[in-house]
Structure formats: structure tokens, C-alpha cells
N, C-alpha and C positions, 0 to 999 in steps of 0.2 A: 431317474426319478426324478420329476421336476422342481426344481427348486424354488422353496415358495418367497412370501415378498418379502422377507426377515434376510433374508439369504444372496437376494442378489447385493452386487459390489456397488452399486451407490447408492445404493440405501443405508449397506454399514457403512460405508466411508460418512454419510451423514451422521450418521449414529456416533461414529468413529471421534469426529473434529465435535459433536454437542460434547460430549464424554468427556472431551479434554477441557470445555470449556465449564463446565460444573464445577470439574476437580479442581479446577485455577484457581474458581472464584472460595467454592468453599476452604481453597489455603487461604486465599488469602483472608477472607472469613477468620479461618482461626488464628493467624497471624497479631487479626487487626485485633481479638477478644484478649487471649495472652498478655500480649501489648498492655491494654487497659484496666486489666483486671489485675497485674503484677505493677502497676505505677496508682499509686493513692491520690493523683494529682490526674488522673482519669477518669475512672470507676465504670461499672459495668456504663452506668448510664452514655457515657463516653462511647464504648466501646459496640456498643448496638445503634449510635447512631453508626458511626465508623462504614459498617457491617453495611446498613439503610443507602451511607452516600457508595458502596460500591456498590449494587446493583442496582442501584436506581439514581445513581449520582446524574444524568440525562435532563432528567426528569425534578431534578432542584432548584424549587425559586426559593430557597436561603431561609432566613430563618424569622418569625414573627412579632408582634411586639414584644409578648414574651417569650422570645427566644429558644421557642420549638421549630422542629425543622418542616418548611413547607414545600410536599410534593405537587406537583400538576404536570402541565406542556409549558414546555422554554423555548419558547420558538430561536433566542439569543442560542440556546444551547446545540438545540439541534440544529442550524442553522454552520454553527464555528466544525455542527459533526461534521459537519459533510465538507464544509472548507478545506477541514483536515485529511477529510477520506481520500479527498479527488489525488494529488499524488500517492497517498498508499496503493485504490485500484489502480494507477497506470505502473509503481515499480509491482507489485504484486504478479501484474499480467507478463512483466517482461521477464522476470523468474520461471515464470511457467510456462510462459510458449521456446522456451527455452528449455524449461527443464520434459515437454513433450518431444522433444527431438533427442534427447539424452546426453543433454548437456548443464551444466551447473553454472546459470552467469549470479556472480558473488561481484560480476565488475559493472552493476545496476549506479554504485556513486560515482564514479569513475564518470558513466555517460548521461547520470544526473545534470554532473556539472556542466559537460560540453554542450547539455542543451541548455543547461542556465544560460550560460557565457553568450551564447551564438543567439539569444533570446534577449538578453539584451543587448548588448552589441549593433544586432536589428533595431530593435525597438528603443532606445535610445539613438541611432545614432541618423536619423532619417528623422528631418523635420515636417512637424505636423502640420504642415500647411500647404509643406509640395503633395504628399498623399494622401487621402481619407485613411480617417482610424482605421474603419474594418480591416485595410488594404494590408495598412502599417502590425497589425495586429493576426490576420496572419498569412504576411511572410515571415515574424518572426517565430510564429509559431511552429510554421514549415521547418522555419529554419532550424530553431531547437531541437527536431525532433529528425531532421537531415543529420543538423552531430554526431544525435547520439546512437543515430543508424552508420557511420562511416567511425565511432569509437565503438561499439559494439563488434563489429566486421573483423576488428584486428585480432582482438582475442582466435577473430573463429576461423581466422586466417590462418593461422597458427599452429591450430588445432589441427586445422583440414589438409593443410600442405604440410604441416612439420610434428605432425602427432603430439604438439606441443598441450599437457594438461590444461584446458579449460583456462584451472581454480591459475593456477602459478600463472597462466597468462592473464588472468581480469586482476589480481592482486598487483601485477606490476603497472596496468595498465589505470588501478583507480590513483594508485598516487601519484602517476604520470600527469594524471589529468588534473590534481588538486594544486601541482606547481604551474603546469602549465599554466592556467584561469588565477591563479593566482596575481604568476606576473606579465601573464595578458593584458588583465585591467593597472597593473601598477603602470604598466608603462603606457596605456591610455590615455588617452585625451578626455574622458567619459566622466572624470572627476566634478559630478556637476554638485555637491550635494554636500555639504564640509556642515556639520553637527559642532555645537560645543560638545555635549554628554555622549559622543561615539565615538569610539578610539580610531573608528577609518574612515573611508571613506565610506559612500550610503548611494545605493542606484536601485533605483525606483520606475517602474514605468507609471509612477501617481505622477511623474514631472514630469514635460514634452518639451523636445530645442523649437524655437519661436527665435525673433528675430525681433529685438527690444529694441530702439532708438541704433537700427543698424548694427546691432552686434547680435551674433548666434546664442541664449540664453533659455537653462532652464527651466522653465515656468510650472508651480504649485499647480496638478490640474489641470495638465496640460496633456496630459503621456496618453498612453494607448491602454486598458484596463481590458480586461475580459467582462463584457455585457452582463448580468445580471440574470435577464432575460426574467423580470417578476418572479424573481426568486427573494428577493428582497423587501415582498408584501407580503409573501407568506413564513417568512425570518427572520423581523425587523428586529436591527441589534446587532445581528449579526457580521460574517467576513462572505458569507456565501456568497458563490455568483455559477452564472454555467458553465462551468469546467466542471461540475458533477456530472452532469446532461452530457455533454463531450464527453467525461469519463467512461458512463456509464453505455452511450453508443459503440465508442471504440471496445468493450468488452466482449459486447453485443457481437459485434466483427468479426473480434479476432475469436470468437464464438460457435462461428456460421462458418468461418476460414477451415477452420479446424477440422470441424466434423460431417464440409457440408461438402467442401468443394478436392477436387484432386489431389492441389497446391498441396491440402493442411495433410493431406492419405500419407503422400509422399514422406513427408517433413515425419508427423509421428510412426511411420512405417521407416524410415533411418533412426529416431530412436531407440523401439524396438531391438531391433539387431543391423547394426551398419553395412554389417555386408553378405546378410543374405536380402538385404535392397536393393544395394549395387548390385548381385546374382538376377535378383528381381526386371533392370535394369531403369535403376533411381541414379540420379549422379547424388551420391552422396558427401562427397565432397565439397558440393552446391549447397544443399539442403542446412548445409555445419553454416556455411559461411551467413545464408539468407538466413536463419531462424536468429543466426544471436546477433543479424542487425534487425532485426526488428524487431528480437529483442529489446538494442539498443534505444532505437524511436522509440517505441513505451517509454523505456526511461527517462530518455532529454521529453518526451511528453509529461511527463514529470513536475521536472523543471519549469517549461516552458508555461505550463496553466499555475503556478506555482506563486511564481513571481511576475506575470502579466494579468494578477491578478487587481495591484496598482496597492492591495493592502501590506505585502512586504516586501522588506528591506535589503538588499542584499551589500554584505558589508565583504568586499575583498580581504584583509587582511583573516578575519576567519575560516578561510577557504583552504587553508593550510593544512585542515582538518579531513575528515573527509564526510559529507552531512550521512545524520540518518536516516532518511527517509529514503535514501537507499540499500541503506541495507534491513529498512523495517518491512520491505517488499519479500525478506525470503519468508518468517512469520509468518501473515499474507499469504504468498501461495502454498506454506506445512499446514495451514490452517483449510482454505480451500479447496487441498488434495488438486491444486494444479487445476482446479475446473474453472478455466474465466467468466464465467459467469457468479461459483459461488467467490471470486474472490471479491467482488463489490461487494457484499457482505458480508467476507472480515475481514477487510479493510473499515468497515462503520463499527465493526464490532474493537478493530484496534480502538478506532477512534475514537471510540466511548465511555472506550476503559480509560484515552489520555482523558477529557470531559470531565469523568470521574476522577481521577488522581489530581483535577484542580480542583476541584468541588471540595474534596477531602481535605485538600494543604486549607483551601480557603474559611474553611466552618467548624473544623474541627482543630482537633494539636495535635492530629497525624498529618504526614505530609504524604506528597505523591507520589513517591517508590515501593509505598505498597502494589501499586498498580505495577508496576515494572516486576514484581516477582511476581503477581500472578500473569503475566504477556510471558513472562519468562517459566512459566510451569505447564502453562497450557503450548507454549512451546517445542517444549520437554516432549511431555505427551505427544503433543503432534507428527513429531520425531519417528518415532514410534505403535504412529498410523498404523502399520501393517500388521503390526503384530497382535494390537488391539484389534482389527478389524477382520484376523484371523480369531484371535480372541472371543469372537461376537459370533465368527460361520459355526467352528466350533459348539457353542455354546444352545443355537439357534437347534442346527441339526441335533443337536442331544438331546433336545426336547421337543423335534419333531416327530423322533426317532418313539422315544418315550410312549407318546399320544398317540403312536400307530399302534404300538404294539397293545393298547389299552384299547384301544380300537378294538384288535386281533383279535383277544380277550374278551371280550365283550360281544361281536360277535361269533365266536366260536361258542360262547356259554346261550348263546342266542336261536343256534342250532342247532346244541343236544339237546332243546327244551321244544 
């Protein structure tokens, strides 16, 4: 019996993800309504505004003179959404690539930090008068990817050679990376900017190293930044830059490698069954190490693209903890069912919820933590996507059999007549 369109694995995966999103949004809306109706100072009107902002916060333009919410195309919010989505696309790809090889890369935060440190050291150490800005940018970006790849290869080697669970190895390398990066920045001579309102030293590629009166000094506006590529004209007033284009191109490259090359086939074969792949002549140990190195390079690229924007500042003191961007790649990959192209859209959706949370906080009495609840529900359901896909498959199969039975009965009655 030939499978119908609705019984195809890809279709059911998309439907499972969409169902998770819808249920998550409904759960958040219910919470808003309950809180609004139970709080006298809020009321149903405030609850209705909260629901609208959760659903359409990306397109909120604030309030008019009368105080009513106004919706429409908001280039600043859309641009900021794309900027926030850039590192999420990269960390989502990092998790997805490892999963295709049967590995769970929970080490993206440490790889992200390794890429960040390498990028900032290169970008802030090379005088902008010594090399063209685009070349410094390329070196910093490549250095970030290389550092991430090397850090990602460590749990890969431990898994391949000693059969140490990659989750345990990644957790340990995460905290080692956090402390090493903190220590390196603390010891470095890159303590270039001190602001009175900050608790520690600030590192930003908005500042570049130049010689002023014979003294090497960090000068504002002389740094190395990711080019805007015309996106600032499309989304004025936002932080968006060409990093989103680079992230999308890398996602497409990863998709082509995994689906159109022998190398990608070997990686997926190793993920499906490591021992069967070895029997078929595939170097399974090499595939594990290479897969984790690629995952690390993508996570390192996330840190590079984020901090090469020039819009962001890195505080060495705060990174004694792990960056959330590394962990957020896990729900992005789960929602995308580890498909490289779908990662682009799931990352944008997660970023859209972040923007909606900010609008909710700024324009109503609610706070952005409601969107965290929505994300948590979506991730929880996405983790059970296999069960949802199986349920959808049984539902569609049952409906198809009922339809075929009805057609058979109708045909039999026609033959009798």
C-alpha cells in the first residue's frame, strides 16, 4: 500500500513541530488570560493585549496617542530578530550535525566560548593599520571556527578512543572552557576599555588598535565589524548585519554535505549504526571525531558572528558562567527535527518569541518570562516529537483505511445495481 502525502515522514515531522508551536502559544495565551482576569489591576483588556503581543509582538509598533496598540511592519524589530537568530542558527546546526552522527552535543556553550575568545583576541590584537579590515575579519572568523572545532574534537576523541559518553565529556569541557576563557582575558593585555557603569572590562570589536602619538591605543569606531550588506537599509534602526546571510549560507552548505556527499552519508551511517558502518568499511572513529569537530566549528562561528557585529560587548567576568546561546541551540535543533534548513526557521521563531517577550514587558504589566514558558512547552513537546509523529501516522492511516473501506462499500453497491 503506497503511503499518502500525509503519511510521509517529512510531512509528519513538520506537522509535529507546528503542533508543538501551536500548543505552546495556546499555553502562553491561557496563562496570560488567567493572570489578567485574576488580577484586578490588569483585567481582560490587558490580557487580550498580552495575547496579541505574544502572537504578533514582532510587528508591534507601540501605542498610539490614545493608548491603543498599533501593529504593522516594524523594520527595527524584524532586523533585531534576524540579529538574534544568527547565533541560534549556528548553535542549532552544531547540535543537529552531531545528532546526525548519533551524538548529543551539549558542549556548544564551551565551543561558543572558545570561538568567542579566539575571535576577540585576533580582532583586538592586530592593528587596523597593519592589515585591511576585511582580512582581519576573515582571520578572526576563521580563528573562532578553528578554536571551536578544536574544543569540539576533545569530547569526540574521548568518545571514539575511550568510549566515554559524549554528554559527560561535553559538560566537563564546557566548564573548563568557561574558566580558561575567564583566566585568559584576566591575564591578557586586551583590557582596553573600562567604563564606570560596568563591573568589569569590556571587549568590543567596535574598538580598533591604532597608534596615537606613538602609543598603541584602542580607538572607538576603528574596529573590525561584520559588513551590513545593505540590510541596514532594509531594517533601519536595528542591529542586523551580514552575519544572518553567512549563517543561512552555512546552513545550506551543511545540508548539501549531509545529503549530497559521500562524506555526509558516512557520517549519517555511523550515526544510524556505528558497528554496521564499521563493517561496511567506514572509519567510525574518524567520523565521530570529525562530526564533533564540525559541530564545534559551527558553535565557534556563532560566537564569532555575534561578537564581530560591533554591537555587542564581552565581559570576561560574566563568563564564569556558560552562555545561554549555546544551550538554546538544543531546542532550536529539536524543533527543526535536526534538519539544517529547518534550523533557520526554528531559530527565527525562537528569536521572534524573544522580541515578543520584550514588547510584552515594555507595553504591558506582564513580563517576558511568559515567553520562556511558551518556549519550555514547545521544547517539551518537541522532545516527544517521535511520539507525536507516530500518533499522526496512526491517525492518518486510520482515516485512510476508513476512506478506502467506504469506497469499497460504495463500489460494491454500485456493482450490485
